[in-house]
Each structure stands twice: as C-alpha cells, then as structure tokens.
KEKE-3310 file (N, C-alpha, C; in steps of 0.2 Angstrom, whole numbers, plus 5000, padded with zeros to 4 digits):
npx = (5019:5035:5046:5058:5075:5089:5105:5119:5133:5132:5129:5137:5142:5130:5122:5129:5134:5122:5115:5124:5123:5110:5110:5120:5113:5105:5112:5122:5136:5151:5159:5149:5139:5146:5149:5135:5130:5138:5135:5122:5123:5130:5119:5109:5115:5115:5102:5096:5089:5076:5072:5058:5056:5046:5048:5059:5077:5084:5075:5072:5085:5086:5076:5081:5093:5086:5081:5094:5098:5088:5091:5103:5101:5092:5101:5109:5100:5096:5107:5104:5094:5082:5072:5068:5068:5056:5049:5041:5036:5024:5012:4999:4993:4989:4998:5010:5026:5025:5036:5041:5049:5044:5033:5037:5039:5047:5061:5067:5059:5043:5036:5042:5038:5028:5033:5042:5037:5039:5032:5036:5049:5046:5037:5047:5055:5047:5044:5057:5060:5051:5057:5067:5074:5062:5066:5077:5071:5062:5071:5079:5068:5064:5075:5081:5070:5059:5067:5071:5081:5097:5099:5085:5080:5089:5085:5071:5071:5081:5094:5112:5121:5131:5126:5115:5120:5127:5115:5108:5117:5119:5105:5104:5114:5108:5096:5101:5107:5096:5088:5096:5096:5082:5077:5085)
npy = (5801:5805:5819:5821:5817:5807:5813:5809:5813:5827:5831:5837:5848:5855:5854:5853:5865:5871:5861:5859:5872:5871:5861:5865:5876:5870:5862:5869:5867:5865:5854:5843:5846:5845:5831:5826:5830:5822:5810:5810:5811:5798:5790:5793:5789:5775:5772:5775:5769:5769:5781:5789:5800:5810:5821:5835:5833:5840:5842:5829:5825:5834:5829:5817:5822:5829:5817:5813:5823:5822:5810:5812:5822:5813:5803:5811:5815:5803:5800:5808:5802:5803:5796:5800:5813:5824:5833:5847:5860:5867:5879:5890:5893:5885:5883:5890:5886:5873:5862:5858:5846:5837:5833:5823:5806:5795:5784:5776:5774:5772:5777:5789:5802:5802:5797:5807:5820:5835:5845:5854:5858:5864:5875:5882:5886:5894:5905:5909:5914:5924:5934:5939:5952:5961:5961:5952:5940:5938:5937:5926:5916:5916:5911:5900:5892:5892:5891:5900:5906:5915:5926:5929:5933:5944:5953:5955:5961:5971:5970:5967:5951:5948:5957:5951:5937:5941:5945:5933:5925:5932:5930:5916:5915:5921:5914:5902:5904:5908:5896:5887:5893:5893:5880:5869)
npz = (4158:4164:4163:4170:4173:4179:4181:4187:4185:4184:4196:4206:4201:4198:4211:4222:4230:4234:4241:4251:4257:4261:4271:4279:4285:4293:4302:4307:4306:4297:4293:4296:4288:4276:4276:4277:4265:4257:4260:4256:4241:4239:4244:4235:4223:4225:4226:4214:4205:4210:4208:4201:4193:4196:4203:4202:4200:4209:4220:4223:4227:4238:4246:4250:4257:4267:4275:4279:4288:4297:4302:4307:4318:4325:4330:4337:4348:4352:4360:4370:4376:4369:4357:4345:4332:4327:4313:4309:4297:4297:4296:4302:4288:4273:4263:4266:4272:4269:4263:4247:4246:4256:4251:4243:4239:4250:4246:4256:4267:4269:4280:4284:4283:4293:4304:4307:4311:4320:4331:4340:4335:4323:4328:4336:4325:4317:4327:4329:4316:4316:4324:4316:4307:4295:4282:4281:4286:4274:4263:4267:4268:4255:4248:4255:4259:4249:4238:4228:4215:4216:4208:4204:4216:4219:4208:4211:4223:4222:4225:4227:4223:4233:4244:4246:4251:4262:4270:4271:4278:4290:4294:4295:4306:4316:4317:4321:4333:4340:4340:4346:4359:4362:4358:4359)
capx = (5027:5038:5052:5064:5079:5094:5112:5124:5139:5132:5127:5141:5142:5123:5118:5133:5133:5114:5113:5128:5120:5103:5113:5124:5109:5101:5116:5127:5143:5153:5161:5144:5135:5149:5147:5128:5130:5142:5130:5116:5125:5130:5113:5105:5118:5113:5094:5095:5084:5070:5069:5052:5055:5040:5051:5066:5083:5086:5070:5074:5091:5084:5072:5087:5096:5082:5081:5100:5098:5084:5094:5109:5098:5090:5107:5112:5096:5096:5112:5102:5089:5077:5073:5068:5066:5050:5050:5036:5036:5017:5009:4991:4992:4990:5004:5017:5029:5025:5041:5040:5052:5040:5027:5040:5039:5054:5062:5071:5055:5037:5032:5046:5034:5022:5036:5047:5034:5040:5028:5040:5054:5042:5035:5053:5058:5043:5046:5064:5059:5047:5062:5071:5071:5057:5070:5081:5066:5060:5076:5079:5063:5065:5082:5082:5064:5056:5072:5072:5088:5099:5097:5078:5080:5092:5080:5065:5073:5084:5100:5117:5121:5135:5122:5110:5123:5127:5109:5107:5122:5116:5098:5107:5118:5102:5091:5105:5107:5089:5085:5101:5094:5075:5075:5090)
capy = (5800:5810:5821:5822:5811:5809:5813:5809:5815:5833:5832:5840:5855:5858:5854:5853:5871:5872:5856:5862:5877:5869:5857:5869:5881:5866:5858:5873:5864:5865:5847:5839:5848:5842:5824:5824:5830:5816:5804:5811:5809:5791:5786:5794:5783:5768:5771:5779:5764:5770:5788:5789:5806:5814:5827:5837:5830:5844:5841:5822:5825:5838:5825:5813:5826:5829:5811:5812:5827:5820:5804:5816:5823:5808:5800:5816:5815:5797:5800:5812:5799:5804:5792:5802:5820:5826:5840:5850:5866:5869:5886:5891:5893:5878:5883:5893:5881:5866:5862:5852:5840:5833:5829:5817:5799:5793:5778:5773:5773:5774:5781:5794:5808:5801:5797:5812:5826:5838:5851:5858:5861:5869:5881:5886:5888:5899:5909:5912:5918:5930:5937:5942:5959:5958:5959:5946:5935:5937:5934:5919:5912:5915:5907:5894:5888:5892:5889:5905:5907:5921:5931:5931:5937:5951:5956:5957:5966:5976:5970:5964:5945:5949:5959:5944:5931:5943:5944:5926:5923:5935:5927:5909:5916:5923:5908:5896:5907:5908:5889:5885:5895:5892:5873:5863)
capz = (4158:4167:4159:4174:4173:4184:4178:4192:4183:4185:4203:4211:4199:4199:4216:4229:4234:4236:4246:4257:4260:4265:4276:4285:4289:4298:4307:4309:4307:4290:4292:4297:4282:4270:4277:4275:4257:4253:4261:4251:4234:4239:4245:4228:4218:4227:4225:4208:4201:4214:4205:4197:4189:4197:4204:4199:4202:4214:4224:4225:4232:4245:4251:4253:4262:4273:4279:4282:4293:4302:4305:4311:4324:4329:4333:4343:4353:4356:4364:4375:4379:4366:4352:4338:4331:4322:4310:4305:4295:4295:4299:4300:4281:4269:4258:4269:4276:4267:4258:4242:4246:4260:4247:4238:4243:4252:4244:4261:4272:4268:4284:4286:4285:4298:4310:4308:4312:4327:4331:4344:4332:4319:4332:4337:4319:4316:4332:4328:4310:4317:4327:4311:4303:4289:4276:4282:4285:4268:4259:4269:4266:4247:4246:4259:4261:4244:4233:4223:4212:4218:4202:4205:4223:4218:4203:4213:4229:4219:4230:4224:4226:4239:4249:4248:4254:4269:4274:4272:4283:4296:4296:4297:4312:4321:4318:4324:4340:4343:4340:4352:4365:4363:4356:4360)
cpx = (5030:5045:5058:5068:5085:5101:5117:5130:5138:5130:5131:5142:5135:5121:5123:5132:5126:5113:5118:5125:5114:5106:5115:5119:5105:5105:5121:5134:5145:5154:5155:5140:5139:5149:5140:5127:5133:5138:5124:5117:5125:5123:5109:5108:5115:5106:5092:5089:5076:5067:5065:5051:5049:5042:5057:5072:5085:5082:5071:5080:5090:5081:5077:5090:5092:5082:5088:5101:5094:5088:5100:5106:5095:5095:5109:5107:5095:5101:5110:5096:5082:5077:5072:5066:5060:5050:5044:5037:5029:5016:5002:4990:4994:4997:5010:5020:5029:5030:5039:5043:5048:5035:5031:5041:5047:5056:5065:5065:5048:5033:5037:5043:5030:5027:5042:5043:5036:5037:5032:5045:5051:5040:5041:5055:5054:5044:5052:5063:5056:5051:5067:5069:5067:5061:5074:5076:5064:5065:5078:5075:5063:5070:5082:5076:5060:5060:5072:5079:5090:5098:5090:5077:5082:5087:5075:5066:5078:5091:5106:5118:5126:5131:5117:5113:5125:5121:5107:5111:5120:5109:5100:5110:5112:5098:5095:5105:5100:5086:5090:5098:5086:5073:5079:5090)
cpy = (5806:5813:5822:5816:5813:5809:5815:5813:5823:5836:5838:5848:5858:5859:5854:5859:5872:5867:5857:5867:5876:5865:5861:5874:5876:5862:5863:5871:5862:5857:5843:5840:5845:5834:5821:5825:5824:5810:5804:5808:5801:5787:5788:5790:5777:5766:5774:5775:5766:5777:5787:5795:5811:5820:5829:5833:5833:5843:5833:5822:5829:5833:5819:5816:5827:5823:5811:5817:5825:5814:5807:5817:5818:5804:5805:5815:5809:5796:5804:5808:5799:5800:5794:5810:5821:5832:5842:5858:5870:5875:5885:5891:5886:5878:5885:5887:5874:5865:5856:5846:5835:5830:5823:5811:5797:5786:5773:5771:5776:5778:5786:5800:5808:5801:5802:5820:5828:5844:5856:5862:5866:5875:5885:5889:5895:5905:5912:5916:5924:5936:5941:5948:5956:5956:5953:5940:5933:5934:5928:5914:5910:5911:5901:5889:5888:5890:5893:5905:5914:5927:5934:5935:5944:5956:5959:5962:5970:5976:5966:5956:5945:5951:5953:5938:5934:5943:5938:5923:5925:5932:5920:5910:5917:5917:5902:5898:5906:5900:5886:5887:5893:5884:5868:5863)
cpz = (4160:4163:4163:4174:4177:4179:4183:4191:4184:4192:4207:4208:4200:4206:4223:4234:4237:4242:4253:4260:4264:4271:4281:4289:4294:4303:4310:4311:4299:4290:4292:4291:4276:4271:4275:4268:4254:4254:4257:4244:4234:4240:4238:4223:4219:4226:4219:4204:4205:4211:4200:4192:4190:4200:4202:4203:4208:4220:4227:4229:4238:4249:4254:4258:4268:4278:4282:4288:4298:4306:4309:4318:4328:4333:4338:4349:4356:4361:4371:4379:4375:4359:4345:4338:4326:4320:4307:4303:4294:4299:4299:4292:4278:4266:4262:4273:4275:4261:4253:4243:4251:4257:4242:4242:4244:4251:4250:4266:4270:4273:4287:4288:4291:4304:4312:4309:4320:4327:4335:4340:4326:4322:4333:4331:4317:4320:4330:4321:4311:4321:4323:4309:4297:4283:4275:4282:4278:4264:4262:4268:4258:4245:4249:4258:4253:4238:4227:4221:4215:4214:4203:4210:4221:4213:4207:4219:4227:4224:4226:4227:4232:4245:4251:4252:4262:4273:4275:4278:4290:4299:4299:4305:4318:4322:4322:4332:4343:4344:4346:4358:4367:4362:4359:4368)
residu = (UNK:UNK:UNK:UNK:UNK:UNK:UNK:UNK:UNK:UNK:UNK:UNK:UNK:UNK:UNK:UNK:UNK:UNK:UNK:UNK:UNK:UNK:UNK:UNK:UNK:UNK:UNK:UNK:UNK:UNK:UNK:UNK:UNK:UNK:UNK:UNK:UNK:UNK:UNK:UNK:UNK:UNK:UNK:UNK:UNK:UNK:UNK:UNK:UNK:UNK:UNK:UNK:UNK:UNK:UNK:UNK:UNK:UNK:UNK:UNK:UNK:UNK:UNK:UNK:UNK:UNK:UNK:UNK:UNK:UNK:UNK:UNK:UNK:UNK:UNK:UNK:UNK:UNK:UNK:UNK:UNK:UNK:UNK:UNK:UNK:UNK:UNK:UNK:UNK:UNK:UNK:UNK:UNK:UNK:UNK:UNK:UNK:UNK:UNK:UNK:UNK:UNK:UNK:UNK:UNK:UNK:UNK:UNK:UNK:UNK:UNK:UNK:UNK:UNK:UNK:UNK:UNK:UNK:UNK:UNK:UNK:UNK:UNK:UNK:UNK:UNK:UNK:UNK:UNK:UNK:UNK:UNK:UNK:UNK:UNK:UNK:UNK:UNK:UNK:UNK:UNK:UNK:UNK:UNK:UNK:UNK:UNK:UNK:UNK:UNK:UNK:UNK:UNK:UNK:UNK:UNK:UNK:UNK:UNK:UNK:UNK:UNK:UNK:UNK:UNK:UNK:UNK:UNK:UNK:UNK:UNK:UNK:UNK:UNK:UNK:UNK:UNK:UNK:UNK:UNK:UNK:UNK:UNK:UNK)
# end
C-alpha cells in the first residue's frame, strides 16, 4: 500500500515555485510558464481520483506539467506544419537523463511516453549542456533535472543560495540561447 497522498490545499505553497522554475526553464516565457503551472494544478484537481500514490505528489505534478509543456510545443509546432514534438533525455548511460517523472504512468494518455520521444531535442539539450561551464552544468543538472533541494546543493558545493540562483539563471539563459540557435 502506498504512503503518498494528495493534499491540494498545500500545492501552491509546496510546489508552485518549483513547477514555475521547471516550466520557465523549458518555455523561456514567464507568462506561458505561469499559465502552464495553473493548467497543471487544474488538471491535477480534475484527475486526483486517478492518483495511485505510487509517486510523490511533486513527481506526479511534474509528470502532468511535462505533458502540458509537450502540448504547448506540439501546438506551436503544428502551426509550423509539424504534428508533434517528441522529447527524450536519454544519454549513453542507463541512469543519466532518465527523469523519474517519465517513469510515471500518465492518466491522460497511456501512450504519451511512446508518442512523445524526440531524439533531436534530447541531443540538442545534451550538446547545449556540454557547452556550459562545468560548475554551471553540474548545478543546473542537480537542481533542475535531479531535483536536489537548494540547501543540499549549497552544502555540497559550499555556495550561498543567492550564488546558486545566479548560476542557475546563467545556465538557463545560456541553454535557452543555445537551443534557440541550434534546435528551433
């Protein structure tokens, strides 16, 4: 039996900032990121009866947000004559790049994982990550991809929280520019 339960009354306090940062790092637009987070909360409320408790609340919400981001890009690309966006974060390593949220079943679409794989984007992300300074890439990966808490990163790397956020901002800016140049 699962120990994970939902408490929608605490979602905004506990997850809004994290979901916003996750979203804005992928869409590079504050208003769109806010809309996607709101859509995520609404979809989660509507489908809360589908929550099985196999994953944490945060992981489940991120899984929904990822689908919202994919739908956002699918809509943009359909206007360009492309029917879908496929996303893959896989690298040569079994573990590196496999985000936990991708392993969670999607209550909205049983084939979402299969129909959303995009090798081209995954390669572009990895190439752009490789162009970042080592410390920037390490911190960005720890915070954004691996989901480490700010305090844990600061303790491990002996940096201040404000320094952490400056480094993450610079990494996001560089990744956005790189992806716009090499992928879009």
